[in-house]
C-alpha positions, 0 to 999 in steps of 0.5 A: 538675824536682825534683818530677817527679824525686822522683815518678819516683824513690824517696825514702828517707833510708836505704839501700834496693835499687833495682829492679836491686838496687843500694844506693841512698839519697835520691832514686835516688842509686846508691851503687854508682857510683864518682863518687857514692861520691867525691861523698859523700866530698867532702861528708864522708859516710862510706859505711860509716856509710850502709851501716850504716843511717844516716838522712841529713838532708834537706840531705844528700839535697838535696846528692846530688840537686843533684849527680845532676841536674847530672850528668844534665844534662851526660850528657843534653847529651852524648847529645843535643848540641842538647838546648837547642834542643828543647821544654822537655818533651823536655829534661826527659824526656831529663835524667830518663832520664839521671838514671835510667839514667846515661850509659852506659845512655842511650847504648843508646838509639841510635834514640831519639837519631837520632829526636830529632836528626831532631825525629821525636818520635813515633818517639823516644817509640816507641823509648823505650817499646820498651826494657828500661828501659820494661819495668822502670820501667813508668808512669815510662817512659810518662810521659816518653815521653808528654812527648816524644810531645806534640810529634809533628807531627799 
């Protein structure tokens, strides 16, 4: 999953602005999120130093990635309680959506969730693409929607 997330997200060792203007670092690690700031504090990274242009080590970036992917997994299972009962491609797509969107924004995909619960993967894919998120992320959203659509009944 790491390679797909890295493909989907920017990878930078210093602060950059994401597509929504959020200060971000590493592999899509949003520095505006309070739980992310708390994590940095816990691993001994000073936020102000990061904001001033500090380049982070690969080890720090991987620590942030592991924290983020674990959070995304738990968010994805809250969004779709039977996540582990779906095909692996669908699990990965939903976890990456959670990684990219965060839990509160993932919750806005109500029809996608209903479609997934009904195992209607074509509808779920259509709903993923019929969103502001898909408009903003372009090819990345299409890749994830295609992973879901592959499991639609023919």
